[in-house]
A tleap script that builds the chain and sets N, CA, C and O, in Angstrom:
source leaprc.protein.ff14SB
mol = sequence {
  NMET HIE ARG PRO CYS MET ALA GLU PHE GLY
  LEU LEU ALA LEU PRO PHE SER GLU ASP GLN
  GLY GLY LEU GLY GLY THR ILE THR ASP CYS
  VAL ALA PHE ALA GLU LEU PHE GLY LYS HIE
  LEU VAL ILE GLU PRO TYR THR ALA ALA ILE
  MET LEU ALA GLY ALA ALA LEU ALA ALA SER
  ASP ASP PRO ALA ALA GLY ALA TRP LEU ALA
  LYS LEU ILE ALA GLY ASP ALA VAL ALA CGLY
}
set mol.1.N position { -2.221 -3.373 34.042 }
set mol.1.CA position { -1.975 -4.328 33.354 }
set mol.1.C position { -1.389 -5.088 32.353 }
set mol.1.O position { -1.566 -4.852 31.158 }
set mol.2.N position { -0.655 -6.048 32.807 }
set mol.2.CA position { 0.354 -6.525 31.818 }
set mol.2.C position { -0.128 -7.560 30.531 }
set mol.2.O position { -0.934 -8.460 30.765 }
set mol.3.N position { 0.395 -7.368 29.251 }
set mol.3.CA position { 0.128 -7.837 28.656 }
set mol.3.C position { 1.094 -8.503 28.085 }
set mol.3.O position { 1.964 -7.803 27.566 }
set mol.4.N position { 1.320 -10.596 27.958 }
set mol.4.CA position { 2.265 -10.862 27.782 }
set mol.4.C position { 2.643 -10.633 25.798 }
set mol.4.O position { 1.738 -10.300 25.033 }
set mol.5.N position { 3.656 -10.815 25.456 }
set mol.5.CA position { 4.358 -10.776 24.049 }
set mol.5.C position { 4.707 -11.966 23.553 }
set mol.5.O position { 4.667 -13.019 24.190 }
set mol.6.N position { 5.146 -11.809 22.128 }
set mol.6.CA position { 5.014 -12.843 21.641 }
set mol.6.C position { 6.532 -13.999 22.226 }
set mol.6.O position { 6.655 -15.223 22.254 }
set mol.7.N position { 7.417 -12.908 22.596 }
set mol.7.CA position { 8.650 -13.358 23.070 }
set mol.7.C position { 8.367 -14.292 24.360 }
set mol.7.O position { 8.842 -15.428 24.356 }
set mol.8.N position { 7.626 -13.855 25.436 }
set mol.8.CA position { 7.158 -14.466 26.387 }
set mol.8.C position { 6.424 -15.996 26.303 }
set mol.8.O position { 6.686 -17.015 26.943 }
set mol.9.N position { 5.529 -15.780 25.389 }
set mol.9.CA position { 4.958 -16.789 24.656 }
set mol.9.C position { 5.687 -18.201 23.997 }
set mol.9.O position { 5.259 -19.332 23.764 }
set mol.10.N position { 6.771 -17.650 23.853 }
set mol.10.CA position { 7.789 -18.698 23.054 }
set mol.10.C position { 7.650 -18.761 21.534 }
set mol.10.O position { 7.884 -19.826 20.962 }
set mol.11.N position { 7.245 -17.568 20.787 }
set mol.11.CA position { 6.882 -17.625 19.519 }
set mol.11.C position { 8.152 -17.192 18.861 }
set mol.11.O position { 8.738 -17.838 17.992 }
set mol.12.N position { 8.552 -15.950 19.392 }
set mol.12.CA position { 9.510 -16.023 18.765 }
set mol.12.C position { 11.059 -16.638 18.862 }
set mol.12.O position { 12.039 -16.174 18.279 }
set mol.13.N position { 11.041 -17.388 19.434 }
set mol.13.CA position { 11.715 -18.644 19.713 }
set mol.13.C position { 11.705 -20.211 19.295 }
set mol.13.O position { 12.439 -21.181 19.481 }
set mol.14.N position { 10.727 -19.996 18.763 }
set mol.14.CA position { 9.787 -21.456 18.064 }
set mol.14.C position { 10.889 -21.892 16.991 }
set mol.14.O position { 11.607 -22.863 17.231 }
set mol.15.N position { 11.008 -21.202 15.866 }
set mol.15.CA position { 11.315 -21.794 14.958 }
set mol.15.C position { 13.391 -22.139 14.621 }
set mol.15.O position { 13.965 -22.666 13.668 }
set mol.16.N position { 13.881 -21.574 15.832 }
set mol.16.CA position { 15.271 -22.119 15.980 }
set mol.16.C position { 15.627 -22.852 17.113 }
set mol.16.O position { 15.058 -22.859 18.204 }
set mol.17.N position { 17.068 -23.747 16.597 }
set mol.17.CA position { 17.315 -24.773 17.454 }
set mol.17.C position { 17.309 -24.666 18.960 }
set mol.17.O position { 17.017 -23.527 19.325 }
set mol.18.N position { 17.538 -25.484 19.904 }
set mol.18.CA position { 17.800 -25.312 21.181 }
set mol.18.C position { 19.539 -24.832 21.617 }
set mol.18.O position { 19.970 -24.697 22.762 }
set mol.19.N position { 20.154 -24.680 20.578 }
set mol.19.CA position { 21.243 -24.678 20.608 }
set mol.19.C position { 21.991 -22.956 20.582 }
set mol.19.O position { 23.080 -22.502 20.934 }
set mol.20.N position { 20.566 -22.292 19.883 }
set mol.20.CA position { 20.821 -20.976 19.490 }
set mol.20.C position { 19.611 -20.020 20.246 }
set mol.20.O position { 19.077 -19.001 19.807 }
set mol.21.N position { 19.324 -20.906 21.865 }
set mol.21.CA position { 18.189 -20.400 22.204 }
set mol.21.C position { 17.151 -20.437 21.742 }
set mol.21.O position { 16.295 -19.576 21.949 }
set mol.22.N position { 16.967 -21.639 20.873 }
set mol.22.CA position { 15.177 -21.473 20.673 }
set mol.22.C position { 14.828 -22.279 21.470 }
set mol.22.O position { 15.323 -22.458 22.583 }
set mol.23.N position { 13.559 -23.094 20.774 }
set mol.23.CA position { 12.521 -24.340 21.035 }
set mol.23.C position { 12.954 -25.326 20.552 }
set mol.23.O position { 12.842 -26.439 21.066 }
set mol.24.N position { 13.886 -24.930 18.797 }
set mol.24.CA position { 13.722 -26.634 18.467 }
set mol.24.C position { 12.510 -26.537 17.213 }
set mol.24.O position { 12.584 -27.306 16.254 }
set mol.25.N position { 11.408 -25.530 17.320 }
set mol.25.CA position { 10.084 -25.938 17.002 }
set mol.25.C position { 10.104 -26.295 15.325 }
set mol.25.O position { 10.927 -25.579 14.755 }
set mol.26.N position { 9.361 -27.271 14.365 }
set mol.26.CA position { 9.433 -27.552 12.827 }
set mol.26.C position { 8.534 -26.598 12.251 }
set mol.26.O position { 8.035 -25.840 13.083 }
set mol.27.N position { 8.188 -26.423 11.070 }
set mol.27.CA position { 7.499 -25.404 10.273 }
set mol.27.C position { 6.257 -25.883 10.332 }
set mol.27.O position { 5.332 -25.147 9.989 }
set mol.28.N position { 5.994 -27.274 10.801 }
set mol.28.CA position { 4.238 -27.216 11.259 }
set mol.28.C position { 4.313 -26.906 12.450 }
set mol.28.O position { 3.506 -27.630 13.032 }
set mol.29.N position { 4.828 -26.230 13.186 }
set mol.29.CA position { 4.696 -25.887 14.350 }
set mol.29.C position { 4.363 -24.487 14.149 }
set mol.29.O position { 3.460 -23.960 14.799 }
set mol.30.N position { 5.017 -23.885 13.320 }
set mol.30.CA position { 4.986 -22.356 13.191 }
set mol.30.C position { 4.034 -22.085 12.310 }
set mol.30.O position { 3.659 -20.912 12.337 }
set mol.31.N position { 3.310 -23.056 11.229 }
set mol.31.CA position { 2.249 -22.839 10.392 }
set mol.31.C position { 0.851 -23.032 11.422 }
set mol.31.O position { -0.299 -22.626 11.253 }
set mol.32.N position { 1.405 -23.756 12.449 }
set mol.32.CA position { -0.161 -23.745 13.584 }
set mol.32.C position { -0.684 -22.785 14.061 }
set mol.32.O position { -1.896 -22.701 14.258 }
set mol.33.N position { 0.366 -21.679 14.389 }
set mol.33.CA position { -0.065 -20.271 15.013 }
set mol.33.C position { 0.018 -19.075 13.902 }
set mol.33.O position { -0.662 -18.050 13.935 }
set mol.34.N position { 0.903 -19.384 13.002 }
set mol.34.CA position { 0.336 -18.342 11.499 }
set mol.34.C position { -0.809 -18.585 11.070 }
set mol.34.O position { -1.289 -17.510 10.711 }
set mol.35.N position { -1.582 -19.479 10.891 }
set mol.35.CA position { -2.556 -19.390 10.389 }
set mol.35.C position { -3.818 -18.879 11.113 }
set mol.35.O position { -4.859 -18.695 10.484 }
set mol.36.N position { -3.695 -18.584 12.830 }
set mol.36.CA position { -4.423 -18.208 13.504 }
set mol.36.C position { -4.310 -16.184 13.236 }
set mol.36.O position { -5.199 -15.337 13.143 }
set mol.37.N position { -2.460 -16.062 13.181 }
set mol.37.CA position { -2.505 -14.700 12.759 }
set mol.37.C position { -2.955 -14.592 11.256 }
set mol.37.O position { -2.811 -13.413 10.932 }
set mol.38.N position { -3.291 -15.102 10.530 }
set mol.38.CA position { -3.914 -14.674 9.338 }
set mol.38.C position { -5.642 -14.226 9.960 }
set mol.38.O position { -6.101 -13.101 9.763 }
set mol.39.N position { -6.500 -15.436 10.786 }
set mol.39.CA position { -7.440 -15.597 11.142 }
set mol.39.C position { -8.028 -14.466 11.287 }
set mol.39.O position { -9.105 -14.124 10.799 }
set mol.40.N position { -7.031 -13.618 12.245 }
set mol.40.CA position { -7.272 -12.840 13.334 }
set mol.40.C position { -6.533 -11.207 12.941 }
set mol.40.O position { -6.450 -10.156 13.577 }
set mol.41.N position { -6.131 -11.592 11.727 }
set mol.41.CA position { -5.709 -10.428 10.816 }
set mol.41.C position { -4.229 -9.535 12.116 }
set mol.41.O position { -4.000 -8.374 12.454 }
set mol.42.N position { -3.768 -10.524 12.350 }
set mol.42.CA position { -2.550 -10.135 13.638 }
set mol.42.C position { -1.587 -9.123 12.480 }
set mol.42.O position { -1.614 -9.505 11.310 }
set mol.43.N position { -0.906 -8.087 12.752 }
set mol.43.CA position { -0.113 -7.161 11.738 }
set mol.43.C position { 0.705 -6.661 12.625 }
set mol.43.O position { 0.797 -5.588 13.222 }
set mol.44.N position { 1.622 -8.226 12.580 }
set mol.44.CA position { 3.149 -7.893 13.362 }
set mol.44.C position { 3.975 -8.054 12.241 }
set mol.44.O position { 3.237 -8.241 11.274 }
set mol.45.N position { 5.435 -8.075 11.829 }
set mol.45.CA position { 6.311 -8.687 11.143 }
set mol.45.C position { 7.184 -9.800 11.317 }
set mol.45.O position { 8.395 -9.824 11.099 }
set mol.46.N position { 6.297 -10.912 11.817 }
set mol.46.CA position { 6.954 -12.240 12.365 }
set mol.46.C position { 7.820 -12.555 11.185 }
set mol.46.O position { 9.037 -12.514 11.367 }
set mol.47.N position { 7.250 -12.936 9.719 }
set mol.47.CA position { 7.527 -13.724 8.651 }
set mol.47.C position { 8.848 -12.978 8.194 }
set mol.47.O position { 9.820 -13.639 7.830 }
set mol.48.N position { 8.873 -11.656 8.216 }
set mol.48.CA position { 9.971 -10.998 7.821 }
set mol.48.C position { 11.297 -10.939 8.904 }
set mol.48.O position { 12.473 -11.134 8.596 }
set mol.49.N position { 10.702 -10.578 10.410 }
set mol.49.CA position { 11.713 -10.714 11.317 }
set mol.49.C position { 12.451 -12.226 11.957 }
set mol.49.O position { 13.580 -12.524 12.346 }
set mol.50.N position { 10.911 -13.081 11.795 }
set mol.50.CA position { 11.680 -14.563 12.431 }
set mol.50.C position { 12.090 -15.439 11.365 }
set mol.50.O position { 13.032 -16.233 11.365 }
set mol.51.N position { 11.071 -15.134 10.255 }
set mol.51.CA position { 11.418 -16.518 9.334 }
set mol.51.C position { 12.257 -16.247 8.327 }
set mol.51.O position { 12.848 -17.078 7.638 }
set mol.52.N position { 12.319 -14.839 8.226 }
set mol.52.CA position { 13.627 -14.857 7.084 }
set mol.52.C position { 14.670 -14.460 7.722 }
set mol.52.O position { 15.624 -15.233 7.810 }
set mol.53.N position { 14.720 -13.304 8.250 }
set mol.53.CA position { 16.170 -12.661 8.423 }
set mol.53.C position { 16.578 -12.862 9.773 }
set mol.53.O position { 17.657 -12.377 10.114 }
set mol.54.N position { 15.701 -13.679 10.830 }
set mol.54.CA position { 16.277 -14.670 11.806 }
set mol.54.C position { 16.921 -15.460 11.258 }
set mol.54.O position { 18.105 -15.581 11.572 }
set mol.55.N position { 16.237 -16.410 10.063 }
set mol.55.CA position { 17.072 -17.900 9.487 }
set mol.55.C position { 17.979 -17.340 8.762 }
set mol.55.O position { 18.604 -18.280 8.271 }
set mol.56.N position { 18.470 -16.269 8.363 }
set mol.56.CA position { 19.635 -16.226 7.728 }
set mol.56.C position { 20.722 -15.913 9.329 }
set mol.56.O position { 21.716 -16.598 9.568 }
set mol.57.N position { 20.175 -14.609 10.367 }
set mol.57.CA position { 21.528 -15.204 11.183 }
set mol.57.C position { 21.783 -16.442 12.303 }
set mol.57.O position { 22.695 -16.639 13.105 }
set mol.58.N position { 20.706 -17.089 12.020 }
set mol.58.CA position { 20.892 -18.580 12.393 }
set mol.58.C position { 21.654 -19.620 11.483 }
set mol.58.O position { 21.985 -20.772 11.763 }
set mol.59.N position { 21.841 -18.908 10.326 }
set mol.59.CA position { 22.593 -19.617 9.533 }
set mol.59.C position { 24.303 -19.407 9.401 }
set mol.59.O position { 25.157 -20.222 9.052 }
set mol.60.N position { 24.404 -18.313 9.726 }
set mol.60.CA position { 25.336 -17.302 9.903 }
set mol.60.C position { 26.673 -17.985 10.902 }
set mol.60.O position { 26.317 -18.672 11.858 }
set mol.61.N position { 28.084 -17.802 10.685 }
set mol.61.CA position { 28.582 -18.585 11.351 }
set mol.61.C position { 29.176 -17.245 12.456 }
set mol.61.O position { 29.471 -17.342 13.647 }
set mol.62.N position { 29.209 -16.133 11.644 }
set mol.62.CA position { 29.531 -14.721 12.609 }
set mol.62.C position { 28.938 -14.410 13.988 }
set mol.62.O position { 27.748 -14.151 14.169 }
set mol.63.N position { 30.091 -14.468 15.164 }
set mol.63.CA position { 29.190 -13.913 16.469 }
set mol.63.C position { 28.220 -13.280 16.950 }
set mol.63.O position { 27.272 -13.475 17.710 }
set mol.64.N position { 28.984 -11.893 15.898 }
set mol.64.CA position { 27.754 -10.781 15.815 }
set mol.64.C position { 26.257 -11.497 15.683 }
set mol.64.O position { 25.301 -11.212 16.404 }
set mol.65.N position { 26.249 -12.337 14.776 }
set mol.65.CA position { 25.067 -12.515 14.307 }
set mol.65.C position { 24.235 -13.356 15.451 }
set mol.65.O position { 23.043 -13.298 15.751 }
set mol.66.N position { 25.316 -14.168 15.984 }
set mol.66.CA position { 24.670 -15.219 17.284 }
set mol.66.C position { 23.880 -14.066 18.311 }
set mol.66.O position { 22.756 -14.190 18.797 }
set mol.67.N position { 25.034 -12.665 18.516 }
set mol.67.CA position { 23.915 -12.048 19.405 }
set mol.67.C position { 23.045 -11.309 19.084 }
set mol.67.O position { 22.263 -10.886 19.935 }
set mol.68.N position { 22.953 -10.979 17.868 }
set mol.68.CA position { 21.780 -10.380 17.265 }
set mol.68.C position { 20.588 -11.606 17.161 }
set mol.68.O position { 19.431 -11.188 17.112 }
set mol.69.N position { 20.708 -12.499 17.139 }
set mol.69.CA position { 19.777 -13.688 16.920 }
set mol.69.C position { 19.364 -14.171 18.577 }
set mol.69.O position { 18.415 -14.898 18.868 }
set mol.70.N position { 20.264 -13.608 19.465 }
set mol.70.CA position { 19.586 -13.671 20.894 }
set mol.70.C position { 18.941 -12.528 21.141 }
set mol.70.O position { 18.045 -12.682 21.971 }
set mol.71.N position { 19.097 -11.071 20.598 }
set mol.71.CA position { 18.102 -9.906 20.987 }
set mol.71.C position { 16.546 -10.596 20.126 }
set mol.71.O position { 15.448 -10.634 20.682 }
set mol.72.N position { 16.770 -11.001 18.942 }
set mol.72.CA position { 15.961 -11.050 17.974 }
set mol.72.C position { 14.886 -12.388 19.123 }
set mol.72.O position { 13.876 -11.965 19.687 }
set mol.73.N position { 15.117 -13.210 19.217 }
set mol.73.CA position { 14.765 -14.306 20.327 }
set mol.73.C position { 14.068 -13.500 21.676 }
set mol.73.O position { 12.981 -13.848 22.139 }
set mol.74.N position { 14.524 -12.862 21.985 }
set mol.74.CA position { 13.997 -12.231 23.521 }
set mol.74.C position { 13.308 -11.209 23.092 }
set mol.74.O position { 12.992 -10.564 24.092 }
set mol.75.N position { 12.797 -10.578 21.904 }
set mol.75.CA position { 12.018 -9.633 21.703 }
set mol.75.C position { 12.639 -8.251 22.120 }
set mol.75.O position { 12.011 -7.382 22.726 }
set mol.76.N position { 13.634 -8.179 21.817 }
set mol.76.CA position { 14.715 -6.829 22.300 }
set mol.76.C position { 14.803 -6.454 21.024 }
set mol.76.O position { 14.525 -5.256 21.077 }
set mol.77.N position { 15.006 -6.712 19.954 }
set mol.77.CA position { 15.241 -6.131 18.741 }
set mol.77.C position { 14.436 -7.060 17.378 }
set mol.77.O position { 14.022 -8.211 17.510 }
set mol.78.N position { 14.365 -6.386 16.324 }
set mol.78.CA position { 13.165 -6.554 15.503 }
set mol.78.C position { 14.123 -6.273 13.819 }
set mol.78.O position { 14.648 -5.206 13.502 }
set mol.79.N position { 14.118 -7.710 12.877 }
set mol.79.CA position { 15.198 -7.456 11.941 }
set mol.79.C position { 14.248 -7.440 10.956 }
set mol.79.O position { 13.035 -7.613 11.080 }
set mol.80.N position { 14.977 -7.189 9.829 }
set mol.80.CA position { 13.996 -6.648 8.588 }
set mol.80.C position { 14.818 -6.515 7.312 }
set mol.80.O position { 14.284 -6.128 6.272 }
savepdb mol mol.pdb
quit
């Protein structure tokens, strides 16, 4: 049985702009499902990997950072 991951649901791409390969979501969008993460005690490094490290990669002008951000959004890497 295939279990969809956060990348397939678009949760990893939500806070990033469409130019960066994301969905262009707002903080309000992120809070909507973060509340559910807390309610159901989801143990995933979403805040550290996406909201913090991903934001730092997205703010960088370094092409290597863009490559890492693409891996992060696709669910192929975890930043921390």
